[in-house]
LUMMIGU-728454 format. One record per residue: x, y, z of N, C-alpha, C in turn. Coordinates in steps of 0.05 Angstrom, whole numbers, plus 5000, padded with zeros to 4 digits. Atoms other than C-alpha are relative to their C-alpha. Example, Ala and Ser with C-alpha at 12.3 -4.5 7.8 and 13.67 -1.06 7.14 Angstrom:
! residues 2
501849765000524649105156501850245000;498449764999527349795143498550225014;
! end
This chain:
! residues 238
502550145005771216904803497750185009;502049824990767217404844499450214980;500449795020768317924790498449904977;501550125022765717454736497149985008;502850034991759517314778498650265000;501349745000758318054786499450104972;500549925027758918144711497549864988;502350155010753517614698498349905023;501650094977749117594761497449874992;502650115008742617454725500349724989;499650265011745416874686500649795021;499350194978748316554749497549935015;502450064985741616614785498149824984;501750175017737916314725501049715000;498950275000742615724724499549865026;500550114974741915614798497049935003;502950054998734315664793499249764983;500650235017734115164735500949745013;499050244986738414674775498249925023;501950064978733814734835497449894990;502550105012727814624790500349714991;499550285009730913984761500149825024;499850174976732513724831497249975012;502750024989725413884855498349814984;501550185017722413524795500849725004;499050274996726912924805498949885026;501050104974724812874878497049954998;502950045004717512964858499449744985;500350255015718212384808500449765019;499550224981721111944863497649975019;502350014981715312124910497649884986;502250115015710111984857500349714994;499450285005713511334839499449835025;500550154975713411104912497149985007;502950004994706111304921498549814983;501450175018703810934860500649715004;499250284996707710294875498749905026;501150094975705010284946496950005001;502949975000697810454928498649744992;501650245007692709894928498150054977;501849935021688410264878501250234984;499049775015689610774822499650265015;500149754985690911474848499250234982;500949765014687612124828502350215000;497949805002692012704806500050185024;500149814977689613144863501149875025;498950144976691612614915503149994998;497150005004698612574885501150285005;499149724997699113334883500450085029;499849934971698113364959502849935011;497450094990704913014968502450114985;497949895017708813414917501650225015;498549784989714513884937498850274991;501049735007712814624937500950094973;499349895026712514914868500149804977;499850205021712314254830497149894995;502650115007706114024792500149704997;500050305002704213294798499949914971;500250085028702513284724502749994987;497250005011709813454707501549765010;498650244989712412914754499049754987;501150245012707712404724500849974971;499150005028709612594653502949904999;497250094999716912494672500149705006;500050284995715311814701499049844976;501050135024711311624639502349954980;497850015019717411774596502149805010;497950164989722211424643499349704999;500850285000718110784644499049904973;501250065026716110784571501149734988;498950255012720910214551500449785020;499550204979720709814616497849795001;502050224998716809204638497450095012;502549884990711709634674499950284989;500449735010708810284647498150155017;501949834986705310864678497650044982;502449985016698110874654497950175014;502249854989692111324664497449864991;502550135006685510954668497850115019;502149894983678911224692500750265013;499249744989682211894703501949985023;498150044978687011594754502549864989;497450095009694211354751500849745015;499050244988697410674763502249894982;498050155015703210234742498849744992;501150265009701309634700502049874981;498150155017705009094661499850114971;499949915028707309314592498349814983;501950165016702309074539501349764987;498750225014707408654502501049785018;499250204981709108274566497749895017;502350094984702108154593499749704999;500250295002702407434568501649855021;498450144980707707274619498549955026;501550024975702807384676497349874997;502650115005696807074643499449755016;500550254986697806404676499750045030;500249964971698306714746497350125008;502649884994691507054740497849805001;502350184998685006734759498650004973;501450025026681106494698497550175002;502449834999676107044683497549864992;502550115008668906884678499350074972;500649955028667006814605497250114998;502649885004661407264584498849894974;501450095024656207024534500050234980;500249805021655407384468497950215007;502149814992649007694494500950195021;499049824979652607964555502050204989;498149825012658208254513498650214983;501549805016653208584466498650205019;501449834981649408854526502050205012;497949834989655909124556500850224981;499349805020657609474491497950214998;502249815002650709794488500050185024;499949834976651210034560502350204997;497749825001658210324547499650234980;500349795020656310704484497550175003;502649864998649110904502499350095028;500849934973649311024577499450305003;501750184984645111204614497849874983;501950155017640710664583498449815018;501850184985634810254608500049724987;500250275011633509514598498450004975;501650005024628009654548501550124977;498549885022632610104508502249824990;498050205008638009564508498749804981;501450205016632909074481499250114973;500849875025630609574428502450024981;497649985017637809674404500949734990;499250275008639408934404498049874981;502050125017632808754372498949745012;501050244987631708174420499950055030;500249984971629808094494502649915013;497750094984635308034546499149775018;500850224982635107364582500450085029;500049944972634007374656502849975012;497450014987640407534694502350114985;497749895016644607834637501250245013;499049754987645108514670501149945028;498950074974646108184738502949904998;497350105004652207824711502050234996;498349775006655108484686500450175025;499849864975653708814753501849855019;498350174983656908234791502950014991;497349985010663008284746501350265008;499049744992663609004768500350204977;499649825023663309314699497650174994;502549845005656109574700498950075028;501249924975652609964755497250124995;502649875001645710224771500550305003;499649714998645510974758497750145014;502449874989638411194774497549884988;502550085013631311164748499150204980;500949835022628711444683497350135008;502649874995623111954690498149934978;501850105020618411544649498149805014;501950204988612411074662501549755009;498650234989614710514707502650065013;497449904989620910914726502249784998;498050215003625710404696502850085009;497249964992632810334722501750084976;498149935021638410654682502749885008;497550144995645210314675502350164987;497649885011652310564663502449835007;497550154995659510314665501350105025;498649944974664210324725503050064995;497149965002671410514739501449744995;498850275004673009764741499949934970;500250055029670609724668502350144986;497949845012675510274649502749875005;497550114992681209954687500549744985;499750265013680009264657500750034971;499649965028679909524586502150214994;497849815004685510034597499250264988;501049755011681310644582500150225020;500149774982682111334611497150095005;502849944999674711454597498649864977;501450145021669211164554500250154973;499649855025670611724504502349884984;497850145015676811294486499149754986;501050235015672410734460500250064970;499749965029673410624385497650114987;502149895016669311024337499349824976;500950165023666010784273502349924982;497850065019672210824229501949795012;498250194986676410444281498649725000;501450265000671009904286500049884972;499950105027670809844211502749884994;497250095004678409784209500649745013;499650264986678009214259498449784988;501650215013673208844214497549925015;502450074984667408874262497450074986;502449945016662609144209500549894973;499850125027661608734147497650104983;502249925018657608934087499450305001;500849725001654109594073498450085024;501549904977651709994133497750174991;502449845007644910334132500950304998;499549725003644911054109499650155026;500249844976646311534166500849855025;499250164976648910974212502450135013;497749884985653511244266500349875027;499550104973656711014330499850245019;500449764982654511474388502650075014;497749914985659711884424499449955030;500750084973659711564493500950205022;499249844977659911934560499149855025;500650144975660211644630499950215023;500349804979659012294667498249905023;501450114977656812084737497650165008;502249834992652012664744497449904986;502550095011644712474734499150194978;501049845022641512714669497350125009;502549874993635313154668497649805001;502250205000630912544654500549775019;499450214980633912134712499550105028;500349954972632112104785502049825015;498250164984636811854840498649755010;501150254988635811144866499050065028;501049964973631711114929502049915020;498050074979636211114990499249755014;500550254987636810425018498549804984;501450195017633110104960501849794990;498350235008635809414943499549964970;500350065028637209254870498349744996;501650245005632408744840501749774993;498650245007634608034832499049904973;500950105026634507754761499450224981;500349765016634108464732497350004985;502550015014626808354715497750145014;502449934985622108544771499350295000;500649734994622709284783500050184975;499849835024623209514711497449994984;502550005015615909474693499449744986;500650265012616108734674500849974971;499250015028619908824608502149784996;498050225004623908174616499249834976;
! end
């Protein structure tokens, strides 16, 4: 046997190395699995990487887990750039009765949420311009209290109006890795959400929820309290 090994030393080392690699990946998958099941919140890739065995990439371990759980009752999902286990989509109805009844949003609130998601950072006046009607007092407050919309900063414009954007909770609730995963125009048409002929040149904006302030935005004043009723501090455009 020793003579055979000497005849094919490189092949034997390659096989041993491959076996060690498989064992390390298997252990890394178990570690990632344990971390995600124990985590109270979705975990970032870099946080998982810190617990990986030497020489194993967390992305490889997570891809292995994704494949292993693909047909199970829970699946590995990436939402908001982070990872978590969640109930398989086709079984979500089983847990619907155990969840607290969500607060129903008005049509105006849903339209406002959609505008914020696609046009962020956006001000109250810009939302009203896109909708074509004024926002009733408290609509943005409801979305902020729900945890789906946040205050970003202030627009560098007269009155320094507040700018709004979506949150990680918004992404988690709707199962999105990022707002770039929101449906485009063709997908919206396919879902029957656009009836009739659209205006020439009509397009759905490509959304971005980059947390960095834009050139026309200033940071919120430190310690400044958000206005109540979303009307007072925005130049009176309620």
